[in-house]
LUMRO-502830 format. One record per residue: residue number from 0; x negated, y negated, z of N, C-alpha, C in turn. Coordinates in steps of 0.05 Angstrom, whole numbers. Each point is the difference from the previous one (the first is absolute). Example, Ala and Ser with C-alpha at 12.3 -4.5 7.8 and 13.67 -1.06 7.14 Angstrom:
2
i,n_x,n_y,n_z,ca_x,ca_y,ca_z,c_x,c_y,c_z
0,-264,114,156,18,-24,0,-18,-24,0;
1,7,-21,-14,-16,-24,1,15,-22,14;
This chain:
261
i,n_x,n_y,n_z,ca_x,ca_y,ca_z,c_x,c_y,c_z
0,-1958,-1987,1669,-12,-17,26,-12,9,26;
1,-22,-6,7,-10,11,27,-18,-25,18;
2,17,8,18,-3,-18,24,-18,6,19;
3,-13,-14,11,-13,7,26,2,-23,17;
4,21,19,22,10,-21,22,-16,9,27;
5,-18,-20,14,-20,6,16,19,-17,26;
6,-4,23,22,6,-13,25,-10,-20,12;
7,10,-12,27,0,-14,18,-39,-15,-1;
8,-3,-16,-9,-29,-14,-3,-8,-6,25;
9,-16,13,15,-6,-13,31,-20,-22,0;
10,-1,-18,8,-33,-13,0,-16,-7,-22;
11,-30,-8,13,-19,2,-19,-6,35,-8;
12,4,18,16,-7,27,-6,19,4,-12;
13,28,1,-4,16,8,-26,-23,-13,-21;
14,-2,-32,0,-10,-16,-27,-25,15,-12;
15,-9,10,20,-26,22,-2,0,26,-21;
16,22,11,6,11,30,-1,5,-8,-28;
17,18,-21,-3,11,-8,-40,-23,-15,-14;
18,-22,-14,4,-19,-10,-11,-25,32,-5;
19,1,18,17,-18,26,-5,15,20,-24;
20,30,0,12,2,26,-16,24,-13,-34;
21,13,-24,9,14,-4,-20,-2,8,-23;
22,-21,-17,-4,-16,-2,-31,13,29,-17;
23,-23,19,14,5,26,-10,20,14,-7;
24,26,-8,30,24,22,-1,9,-18,-24;
25,-1,-26,-9,14,-7,-23,-2,25,-25;
26,-20,-3,0,-17,12,-21,5,36,2;
27,-1,11,21,1,27,7,40,-2,-11;
28,14,-10,11,26,6,1,9,-21,-23;
29,-13,-12,-18,12,-12,-24,23,-14,2;
30,2,-25,28,21,-3,10,4,-31,-10;
31,37,5,-13,-3,-25,-16,11,-32,16;
32,11,11,29,0,-24,22,-9,16,21;
33,-8,-26,13,-9,18,34,16,-32,20;
34,7,11,11,21,-9,18,-12,-1,35;
35,-4,-18,19,-2,9,22,23,-19,29;
36,-10,13,25,8,-22,13,-10,-8,16;
37,-1,-29,6,-15,-16,15,3,-14,13;
38,19,12,23,4,-21,18,-16,8,29;
39,-17,11,-4,-18,4,20,-36,-10,-10;
40,0,-7,-22,-23,4,-14,-23,-22,12;
41,8,-19,18,-15,-24,6,-2,-2,34;
42,-23,23,8,-5,-6,30,22,23,21;
43,11,17,-24,20,24,6,31,-11,0;
44,6,-30,-1,23,-11,12,0,-24,-23;
45,22,6,-18,-1,-25,-17,-12,4,-29;
46,0,-21,-17,-23,-9,-25,-2,-22,1;
47,-19,-11,0,-17,-27,-13,-9,4,-28;
48,5,-32,-11,-15,-14,-27,-13,22,-9;
49,-32,0,14,-17,6,-10,3,29,-6;
50,12,18,26,8,28,6,14,10,-37;
51,22,-19,-1,12,7,-24,-21,-4,-28;
52,-8,-21,-3,-21,0,-19,-25,21,-14;
53,-10,14,30,-14,9,1,13,35,-13;
54,26,5,14,12,23,-8,9,2,-34;
55,9,-24,-13,2,-7,-23,-20,3,-20;
56,-20,-5,18,-28,2,-24,-11,32,4;
57,13,20,19,-6,22,-9,18,19,-24;
58,16,-15,-14,19,7,-14,27,13,-4;
59,9,-9,32,24,1,10,28,-15,-21;
60,12,11,-6,24,-21,-16,20,-4,13;
61,8,2,21,21,-14,26,-6,14,19;
62,19,-13,26,-2,9,21,21,-7,18;
63,16,23,12,17,-7,14,-17,-5,32;
64,27,6,18,-7,-12,32,24,12,25;
65,0,-26,18,13,20,20,11,-26,23;
66,4,11,16,2,-16,30,-14,-21,11;
67,-38,10,-15,-23,-17,13,-5,-14,-15;
68,16,-1,-25,-7,-23,-21,-4,-24,6;
69,17,-20,21,1,-20,18,-31,0,16;
70,-8,19,4,-26,-9,17,-14,-19,-3;
71,-14,-12,-26,-23,-13,-2,12,-21,-17;
72,15,-20,8,8,-21,-15,-9,-14,-26;
73,-28,9,-4,-7,-20,-22,15,15,-29;
74,8,36,3,14,3,-21,20,-8,-11;
75,16,-18,23,29,-2,-10,1,-15,-30;
76,-21,-18,-4,5,-21,-29,-6,25,-27;
77,-6,26,9,-6,15,-17,19,15,-6;
78,21,3,18,22,14,0,18,-11,-21;
79,-3,-22,2,18,-19,-16,-13,-7,-26;
80,-19,3,-3,-20,-5,-36,-4,26,-16;
81,-3,23,19,-18,26,-15,20,22,2;
82,8,7,-25,33,21,-11,-22,34,10;
83,-21,-3,3,-5,26,7,-10,1,21;
84,14,-14,21,3,11,38,30,-12,1;
85,12,24,9,17,2,11,10,5,30;
86,15,-12,11,5,7,32,33,14,-7;
87,11,13,21,26,13,1,24,-11,-4;
88,18,5,-21,13,-13,-5,33,-12,20;
89,-13,22,21,27,-6,14,-5,-13,25;
90,-29,-19,-6,-4,-23,24,21,-17,-5;
91,3,-28,15,11,-21,-9,-1,-8,-17;
92,15,-16,-14,-8,-9,-32,-11,-26,10;
93,-1,-18,24,-20,-20,5,-37,11,1;
94,1,25,-5,-24,2,17,-19,6,-34;
95,-20,-11,4,-23,-7,-28,9,32,-24;
96,-1,-12,-13,-8,27,-23,19,11,-7;
97,6,27,-17,11,16,-13,3,24,8;
98,14,16,-5,8,32,11,-6,18,-24;
99,4,-10,-26,-3,19,-20,-16,-19,-28;
100,-17,15,-19,-6,-9,-14,1,17,-21;
101,-12,-9,-29,-9,17,-18,-27,-3,-18;
102,-16,12,4,-25,5,-12,-5,9,-26;
103,-18,-1,-17,-18,11,-22,-29,5,-7;
104,-5,22,-17,-13,4,-1,-3,21,-25;
105,-21,-17,-30,0,21,-19,19,7,-8;
106,28,-19,-6,20,4,-8,25,13,19;
107,-7,6,15,19,20,22,10,-25,24;
108,24,2,11,12,-17,20,4,25,15;
109,-5,-11,28,11,8,24,15,-17,20;
110,21,12,18,10,-16,11,1,10,32;
111,-10,-22,17,-6,3,26,21,-3,15;
112,12,5,18,19,-6,27,-13,4,30;
113,-1,-18,12,-5,6,35,20,-1,13;
114,6,23,18,21,-14,26,-14,15,23;
115,8,-7,25,-4,14,27,28,13,9;
116,-14,8,15,13,14,22,20,-9,21;
117,21,1,17,12,-7,15,-11,9,31;
118,-2,28,-2,0,15,25,-26,5,14;
119,-6,-10,23,-10,-5,13,-28,-26,-22;
120,14,-19,-4,-20,-17,-12,17,-28,0;
121,-14,-18,-1,11,-32,1,19,3,-21;
122,30,-24,19,20,-3,-17,0,-7,-26;
123,14,8,-29,-1,-7,-15,21,10,-6;
124,11,-16,-35,24,12,-14,-1,24,-5;
125,21,14,-9,13,18,-8,-26,17,-19;
126,-13,19,-6,-19,-3,-20,14,20,-16;
127,24,22,3,22,10,-21,15,-18,-18;
128,-4,-20,18,22,-32,-21,-15,-10,-20;
129,-29,-10,21,-14,-6,-15,-17,7,-39;
130,-1,30,8,-12,16,-17,22,6,-23;
131,29,-13,14,25,4,-29,-5,-19,-9;
132,10,-25,14,-9,-28,-19,-23,-1,-9;
133,-27,7,-7,-18,1,-16,1,15,-23;
134,8,33,3,11,18,-17,18,-9,-21;
135,22,-10,14,16,-9,-19,11,-18,-14;
136,-28,-28,6,-10,-27,-6,-17,4,-17;
137,-20,11,-9,-23,-1,-4,-10,30,-11;
138,-25,1,-18,-7,22,-1,19,11,-25;
139,15,-9,-11,25,12,-17,-15,14,-23;
140,-15,-8,-6,-15,13,-23,-3,28,-7;
141,5,10,24,-18,34,0,-29,0,10;
142,-15,-20,14,-25,4,3,2,18,21;
143,-25,13,9,-6,15,22,-2,-22,20;
144,11,15,28,2,-15,23,-19,14,14;
145,-18,-12,16,-8,15,24,11,-17,25;
146,6,6,23,-1,-9,29,-16,9,24;
147,-3,-32,12,-19,20,16,25,-11,36;
148,6,21,15,17,1,19,-26,-7,23;
149,7,-21,16,-20,2,19,14,2,16;
150,12,30,25,9,-4,19,-10,21,16;
151,12,0,26,-11,19,19,9,27,5;
152,27,-10,-4,14,38,0,0,21,-23;
153,-6,16,4,4,23,-10,25,-1,-22;
154,15,2,16,31,10,7,16,-30,-28;
155,-10,-15,5,2,-29,-15,-16,3,-35;
156,-18,1,2,-14,14,-24,10,11,-17;
157,7,24,10,18,29,-14,21,-10,-12;
158,16,-11,18,22,-13,-4,-1,-19,-30;
159,-12,-11,11,-11,-30,-34,-4,12,-16;
160,-21,29,-8,0,10,-21,16,12,-10;
161,28,16,14,22,15,-14,15,-30,-6;
162,-1,-25,10,16,-16,-10,-6,-14,-24;
163,-23,2,-4,-17,-13,-26,-8,19,-16;
164,4,25,1,-7,31,-20,10,-11,-21;
165,-15,3,-29,14,-7,-18,2,-25,-10;
166,-8,-18,19,4,-33,-9,-28,-12,2;
167,-13,9,15,-28,-7,6,-17,28,-21;
168,-18,-10,-12,-29,17,-13,-20,16,33;
169,-1,-17,22,-11,15,25,6,-19,19;
170,8,9,19,-1,-11,33,-28,16,21;
171,-8,-20,-1,-33,6,13,3,-13,32;
172,4,7,15,-7,-8,34,-16,-1,8;
173,-2,-24,19,-29,-17,15,9,-11,24;
174,-27,-1,11,15,-9,27,-18,9,25;
175,8,33,7,-22,16,20,-24,6,-6;
176,-9,-1,-27,-29,8,-4,-8,25,2;
177,16,14,7,-8,33,-2,14,11,-26;
178,-11,11,-10,9,15,-28,13,22,7;
179,20,-3,-12,21,28,5,-6,18,-31;
180,13,21,9,-3,25,-28,24,11,-15;
181,24,-17,8,20,1,-12,-1,-18,-25;
182,-21,1,-18,13,-12,-28,14,22,-15;
183,7,-20,-21,32,20,-16,8,-11,-19;
184,17,17,-15,18,-28,-25,25,13,12;
185,16,-13,2,27,0,6,18,8,-23;
186,24,8,8,22,11,-24,-9,-17,-30;
187,11,-38,12,11,-12,-26,-36,-10,-4;
188,-19,12,0,-23,-5,-14,-15,-23,25;
189,-2,-9,18,-11,-22,26,-29,20,9;
190,-16,-11,-5,-26,13,16,-2,-19,28;
191,-3,28,14,10,-13,29,-23,4,25;
192,-19,-8,16,-6,1,29,6,-11,13;
193,0,13,34,12,-10,18,-32,-23,8;
194,-12,1,3,-23,-28,3,-29,22,-20;
195,-10,-24,-15,-23,-3,-9,-29,9,7;
196,-2,-12,36,-22,-4,7,-8,-22,4;
197,-26,-3,3,-19,-29,2,-25,5,-9;
198,-15,-13,-8,-30,-14,-17,-6,-5,24;
199,-25,2,12,-13,-2,15,-16,15,27;
200,-6,-9,19,-16,17,18,19,12,21;
201,4,25,-4,11,28,2,-5,14,37;
202,-26,-18,7,-12,20,22,21,-15,17;
203,14,-14,-1,11,-13,33,30,3,-4;
204,19,-22,11,27,15,0,9,-26,-15;
205,9,14,-34,20,-12,-16,-21,-31,-10;
206,-21,6,3,-18,-22,-12,-14,-15,17;
207,7,0,31,-14,-13,14,-19,18,16;
208,-12,-18,11,-26,23,23,17,12,17;
209,0,15,19,10,21,14,0,-17,26;
210,-17,-7,17,-11,-11,25,25,-19,-4;
211,4,-16,-24,8,-27,8,34,10,-2;
212,4,15,-12,25,12,-4,15,8,26;
213,-17,16,6,5,30,31,4,-17,22;
214,-18,-35,7,3,-16,21,25,0,-2;
215,18,-13,-19,29,-7,-3,30,23,6;
216,-18,22,-3,24,24,6,-10,2,26;
217,-21,8,18,-5,6,23,11,-25,20;
218,-2,-23,-14,4,-16,25,23,-18,4;
219,7,-3,-36,27,-23,-2,-7,-32,-5;
220,-26,-3,0,-14,-29,-2,-8,1,-26;
221,8,-26,-2,-8,-10,-29,-31,16,-12;
222,-7,-7,-16,-31,16,-17,-1,-14,-25;
223,-26,-8,-3,-13,-1,-24,1,22,-16;
224,9,2,-23,0,21,-16,-26,-7,-22;
225,-24,14,-3,-24,1,-4,5,16,-25;
226,-4,-7,-28,2,21,-33,-21,20,11;
227,6,26,-9,-21,21,2,-16,1,-27;
228,-20,10,2,-16,-2,-24,-20,30,-3;
229,17,14,16,-10,34,-4,22,11,-22;
230,-19,22,-2,16,21,-17,14,-16,-25;
231,-15,-10,-24,20,-12,-10,6,20,-18;
232,30,-17,-10,17,18,-20,15,-17,-11;
233,10,18,-36,23,-13,-6,26,15,5;
234,18,-12,-1,24,14,-5,17,-12,-19;
235,10,14,-17,23,-2,-26,11,23,-8;
236,23,-14,-16,10,14,-23,-4,0,-30;
237,-2,22,-22,-1,-6,-22,23,4,-15;
238,21,-14,-5,28,1,-18,-5,13,-20;
239,2,11,-20,8,4,-30,37,-9,-8;
240,14,-18,-14,14,-13,-13,7,13,-27;
241,24,3,-16,6,9,-22,8,-29,-10;
242,-13,-6,-22,10,-23,-9,15,-9,-17;
243,29,18,-13,23,2,-9,12,7,25;
244,4,19,14,17,-4,26,0,-25,28;
245,-17,-7,-2,-19,-10,32,-4,19,23;
246,19,26,-10,-8,17,23,-32,14,10;
247,2,8,28,-32,6,2,2,29,-8;
248,-32,9,-9,3,26,-1,-22,10,13;
249,-17,-10,20,-12,9,15,-9,-24,24;
250,-11,11,25,-10,-25,18,-20,19,17;
251,-21,-5,7,-28,17,12,-8,-32,19;
252,-8,24,13,-12,-6,26,-34,-11,-3;
253,-6,-18,6,-30,-4,3,-6,-6,17;
254,-28,14,15,-4,-3,22,-35,5,6;
255,-17,-25,-3,-29,-1,-9,-20,-14,15;
256,-15,9,27,-17,-7,5,-23,-10,-10;
257,-9,-27,19,-16,-25,-18,-32,5,24;
258,-25,0,-19,-18,5,17,-9,-19,-9;
259,-14,-33,29,-12,-13,-7,-33,-4,-9;
260,-13,-5,-22,-25,0,0,-11,-16,17;
């Protein structure tokens, strides 16, 4: 099984990159599943229904998310009704949606788990306990499982990777929008990277225009962040998983520029 996991899609520039690059990448890389983190896909924060439909029309199989999934209220009903889009499992049970799902394609099945970190993040339940709950009660038929750990602190992500090594096929870090170079296969067969990066405009500061972000750092005053549309790029990882053992055999970083015509 071959999975393409695409880093946080940021606003219209991120959706533009996907529309331009994904069709050819799917063919070139011979992907079985394409997963994205969608929490910033509409105007740089949150996801709208129209944005969700646009992304699914590109051939994306499922979407994970994170702390910004609530920023556009019209997505709430979709989180209840569409099992192909999930939010972190360790958010309150009263929140819309679910934190895990199983997707299918050409007779293959893939479990997805979404978790959110607690270090330097908004309060949520323990992600380690939430992971145990899902892995102990679901995905019991030895299907491959990919987990998106949406977290700020590198130490927390590395700790989760060691905790879940051998229990999931891949643990992919999201949230910081900066692609790290520590992709590896852990001893138990779990593919890991601390952060997969982001898809969108890389000419500013983590997906936003430089001036709009700098003003907040320089003054401490509230500032409206404007989505960056320069230096468009896709950040992703390509993961190969053995069909019999569900262990990862390879993880490779993808970092490709997109030039608008």
